[in-house]
Each structure stands twice: as C-alpha cells, then as structure tokens.
VODRENZA-970133 format. One record per residue (C-alpha): x, y, z. Coordinates in pm, whole numbers, padded with zeros to 5 digits, always signed. Example, Ala and Ser with C-alpha at 12.3 -4.5 7.8 and 13.67 -1.06 7.14 Angstrom:
! residues 2
+01230-00450+00780+01367-00106+00714
//
This chain:
! residues 362
+00000+00000+00000+00142+00340-00097+00211+00586+00188-00039+00869+00214+00100+01225+00168+00013+01436+00474+00084+01782+00617+00288+01803+00941+00234+02044+01228+00449+02356+01172+00524+02622+01433+00674+02960+01351+00829+03266+01513+01020+03566+01380+01281+03827+01454+01360+04137+01253+01614+03949+01040+01492+03588+01048+01196+03352+01039+01205+03032+01243+01004+02723+01150+00975+02409+01363+00835+02104+01182+00703+01836+01417+00845+01525+01253+01070+01267+01416+01319+01024+01259+01363+01239+00947+01668+01141+00741+01698+01343+00420+01434+01618+00395+01378+01801+00065+01363+02171+00159+01396+02462-00084+01276+02815-00158+01167+02908-00510+00986+03229-00603+00946+03319-00236+00770+02989-00161+00915+02737+00084+00872+02375-00024+00910+02097+00231+00888+01722+00178+01021+01447+00403+00953+01097+00525+00916+01078+00902+00698+01001+01198+00433+01266+01264+00078+01297+01390-00041+01039+01135+00234+00791+01199+00511+00694+00959+00440+00872+00630+00555+01121+00369+00473+01474+00486+00489+01793+00286+00375+02155+00285+00423+02481+00095+00436+02834+00237+00439+03156+00038+00596+03423+00257+00440+03761+00313+00752+03947+00198+01069+03857+00006+01318+03618+00169+01664+03502+00069+01661+03173-00125+01933+03024+00095+01809+02859+00413+01951+02648+00693+01797+02351+00866+01887+02128+01157+01757+01780+01225+01689+01658+01576+01538+01334+01693+01195+01493+01733+01178+01780+01484+01321+01974+01191+01429+02334+01262+01440+02572+00964+01583+02925+00960+01498+03162+00674+01665+03502+00629+01448+03804+00543+01566+04030+00261+01472+04339+00461+01518+04369+00835+01178+04460+00967+00877+04308+01142+00607+04115+00952+00244+04138+01053+00201+03769+00959+00400+03487+00802+00214+03405+00480+00093+03607+00186-00257+03468+00221-00442+03637+00505-00605+03319+00632-00362+03114+00835-00315+02753+00712-00458+02494+00950-00123+02319+01000+00053+02644+01100+00065+02782+01457+00282+03023+01660+00591+02877+01828+00538+03009+02179+00874+02871+02294+01045+03129+02071+00768+03385+02031+00841+03751+02099+00634+04055+02019+00792+04334+01816+00908+04545+02114+01068+04246+02287+01239+04148+01963+01377+04501+01928+01516+04483+02281+01676+04148+02202+01825+04294+01883+01966+04592+02074+02111+04362+02339+02287+04153+02074+02420+04468+01907+02550+04600+02240+02711+04264+02309+02880+04275+01969+03006+04631+02028+03133+04542+02378+03313+04241+02236+03485+04463+01978+03582+04710+02251+03721+04435+02471+03919+04291+02182+04057+04639+02107+04177+04666+02466+04369+04340+02453+04738+04428+02443+04945+04316+02151+05126+03984+02164+05467+04135+02239+05340+04315+02550+05144+04009+02665+05452+03790+02629+05664+04045+02817+05407+04054+03098+05395+03674+03116+05773+03650+03125+05795+03911+03402+05529+03736+03617+05684+03394+03552+06028+03512+03668+05887+03686+03978+05695+03377+04088+05994+03154+04009+06227+03365+04228+05978+03362+04517+05923+02988+04478+06299+02921+04492+06340+03149+04794+06062+02995+05001+06162+02644+04889+06514+02711+05020+06368+02816+05356+06127+02521+05375+06383+02256+05277+06651+02389+05510+06413+02413+05804+06283+02061+05737+06635+01912+05717+06745+02094+06033+06434+01972+06214+06513+01609+06132+06880+01645+06225+06862+01873+06531+06508+01812+06649+06371+02076+06889+06709+02252+06903+06643+02382+06551+06353+02588+06688+06576+02834+06867+06818+02944+06592+06571+02963+06304+06600+03339+06275+06979+03345+06258+06990+03081+05983+06685+03182+05776+06639+03556+05833+06835+03684+05533+06635+03479+05282+06306+03560+05456+06395+03932+05452+06460+03907+05079+06137+03722+04997+05915+03944+05211+06063+04269+05078+06032+04141+04723+05662+04079+04788+05604+04455+04751+05595+04374+04379+05257+04205+04439+05110+04531+04570+05242+04720+04267+05100+04454+04033+04758+04476+04200+04753+04859+04190+04857+04872+03824+04618+04586+03734+04904+04376+03603+04737+04094+03794+04377+04050+03906+04472+04023+04275+04256+04243+04503+04452+04527+04661+04320+04511+05020+04402+04143+05096+04742+04188+04928+04818+04492+05147+04703+04313+05462+04929+04015+05399+05233+04225+05302+05224+04470+05593+05108+04206+05842+05402+03977+05769+05657+04257+05754+05548+04403+06088+05602+04061+06243+05932+04004+06062+06099+04345+06092+05940+04497+06405+05837+04214+06637+06120+03971+06560+06389+04166+06377+06415+04456+06623+06432+04246+06942+06722+04008+06994+06528+03835+07272+06252+03741+07024+06493+03598+06767+06567+03290+06979+06202+03209+07051+06054+02884+06921+05756+03072+06777+05984+03208+06502+06024+02855+06367+05648+02804+06339+05592+03144+06174+05861+03087+05911+05757+02726+05851+05387+02805+05805+05460+03101+05575+05690+02894+05354+05450+02596+05350+05181+02812+05193+05412+02985+04947+05585+02675+04803+05247+02584+04654+05107+02930+04579+05398+03059+04372+05440+02755+04142+05063+02762+04079+05089+03121+03951+05415+03045+03772+05259+02763+03569+04947+02973+03503+05173+03219+03318+05247+02948+03060+04889+02807+03056+04975+02487+03241+04758+02349+03521+04835+02055+03747+04512+01950+03915+04685+01828+04232+04884+02152+04265+04565+02354+04201+04378+02165+04471+04662+02211+04722+04690+02582+04637+04317+02632+04707+04315+02408+05017+04640+02437+05212+04549+02779+05349+04257+02622+05543+04485+02481+05817+04797+02693+05758+04649+03042+05747+04474+03034+06089+04776+02857+06244+05005+03122+06093+04793+03404+06238+04790+03227+06574+05169+03200+06570+05196+03570+06477+04963+03660+06766+05176+03454+07007+05487+03640+06891+05315+03975+06953+05204+03866+07301+05558+03748+07384+05706+04077+07262+05475+04308+07462+05661+04276+07798+05996+04308+07616+05892+04635+07449+05755+04758+07782+06082+04684+07962+06312+04831+07700+06090+05124+07606+06177+05065+07243+05963+05264+06997+05786+05431+07291+05759+05811+07288+05654+06100+07508+05391+06350+07403+05504+06717+07414+05429+06964+07693+05179+07014+07854+05070+06650+07820+05406+06489+07900+05249+06144+07865+05464+05850+07769+05294+05633+07507+05433+05282+07521+05469+05087+07201+05316+04788+07378+04983+04978+07373+04987+04976+06992+05077+04606+06993+04764+04530+07196+04560+04709+06929+04755+04525+06661+04647+04193+06814+04288+04284+06728+04394+04390+06378+04562+04051+06324+04234+03869+06372+04038+04123+06168+04291+04068+05888+04247+03694+05932+03873+03736+05873+03921+03955+05561+04179+03726+05399+03998+03408+05505+03681+03538+05341+03875+03627+05024+04044+03285+05007+03714+03107+05076+03546+03290+04785+03836+03193+04558+03802+02826+04655+03424+02832+04620+03453+02977+04268+03692+02698+04175+03537+02399+04354+03192+02513+04468+02866+02373+04326+02788+02489+03973+02464+02679+03918+02231+02499+03685+02075+02695+03405+01697+02704+03410+01514+02680+03079
//
C-alpha cells in the first residue's frame, strides 16, 4: 500500500532578520527543503501525527526572503531558519491572510515586536562590547613580556621559600627541637629578601598587572613585615624564641604551593593536584600562621615595655609617655580582623573553583 501524503504540524516565530520554523516530525533522514519564487517547499519521510508517512507543505511568505536557508535535524523535529531580505517586522508569516490549519505560533520562541527590538539591541550592544574588549587586549609582544615578568617573579619567590622550607625541614630532622631556637639566625636573610620582594605584588595589584585584590594583598604584606621586621627583627630576645620557627615554617608551606601555581598559570599549564593544594592548604595553615603571629606579639609586649623601644613621650603640657606595647595590643585585634578579611577572600576563591555549579533554568 502506498504511503499517504500528509501535512505536518508547523510552528513559527520571527525576529527582525529571520523567520524560524519548527516542523514536528521525528526520525527524518533526508528532507527536501527549498525556496523558489518566495515559496518554501518541504517534503520528508518521518513520523508525525499520522504515523510513519511522507509529509509535505508549501508556504508563500508575506515578503521577500533570501533563497538560501539552513535547517537542523533533531530526533523529534526539523528546525528551519529563513533570512528576510529586509530587516523589519512582519504582521504575519504568509501572503494569504487566512492562516493555514497546519501552521501555529511557536510560543517557545515567540516575541512581540518590542521584545524582539530589545533582544536585537542587546545583541548589538554585546557585539560592540566584544569589539571594545578585543581592542583593549594588548598586543602579543606586551602580553609575552608581561607573562615573562610574572613567571620570573613567581619563580624567584618559589625558589626562595623552597630554600627556607627545605633547610628548616632538614634541620628539624637532624637537630630536632634545638632547631627551633636558631631559626631566625639561619633563615632571616632569605626571609627578609622574599618578604621585601613581595612589595611587587602590591604594585601589580595597583597597576592591574594581575587581578589580585589590593586590600588582601596589602594586609598580607604589611602584616608579615610588621612581624618580621618589628616584632622579631628589632628584638634580639625574640629571635631565639621557638615561635619564630612556626611562623617561618607556616609562611613557607603556603608559598611553596602558591607561587608555582601562579608560575605555571603564566604558561597556561595546570596541574590538578597543585591547584587543589593551592586552594586548600590555606585552610589549616592560614589560621595557624595568624595564631603564631599573635603569640609572637604577646611574647614581645613585655619586652617592648621593659626596653621602652619605639615608645615616645607627648610634648608639653601632656608629657604622657605612650608605650609601644599599647599599639601592639591594638595590633592583636587587627591581626584577627585581617584573618577574617583574607579568610573570606580565600574562601570565595576556593568556592569559585570547587563550589557547586549553578544549573541553568530553561
């Protein structure tokens, strides 16, 4: 028995530049679709409302269209896109005023004229913004110079902190607890170098060479250097304290993973294990580091009080001596406020990388 020729269900929508047709036919293999004399001809074998049959239809468009069309086959339907010759809104799809029975609006894609204009403007703005962004991209020579500069900076810092970490670890295994008490005298020069060099990170953040936020970068730089140069470096009594070992060890533990992560990012290389460690090791190390810094401040307060170092007297008529230990007590509060700010920043970074992905709603 010869298959009966039937008309499929067709749904349509439009934009200012295009007409969209959705033909409800499944399992279509090789449809015959063409436009001649402004009439779209469709014929295909597939499974539609009347079962497995040959389906066809013809549509004469209201206004001229381009003869070239595109179509896409899916398991359930055939999607056709037709380009208008003139970019404007049609009052209806077909030349005949009465709508064919098989034709209906595609409410999944339907927009009225004002909404379509807004969509068109949004796409145009997106295109313009893309062009502007591309025009702001520096040329290859500058980008390569920037990458090379950042790579070398991170490499130097990685080597410096690795030297500290390895030496402290070896000394710990050989000398045991005795290595706690001469950490400063053996590691101070390299730590001074690395921490002073870190000012480059503030400059990079201010000049937008990197995307690092300025405030957390400032907090870490000044926080560490106050501990290193003022609390430990200026008091010989503090330099033989065991807390110095824990401060230096925790700082270097974080940095031997952070700097190689950024170094490899400069050459578009990512090691998943290194990435995970970089976004995770701060969870135990950062609070412990802040705790060790707070202990060093507490231990230094009586020493500054006894020696009167950095204390000063207000001029007449006040004649009040302001002890530096008073500022250290305030600084203890600042340490934990800085811990909160940087912890929040690091948590957001980790959540962006490993947090749950938002699902798109249709």
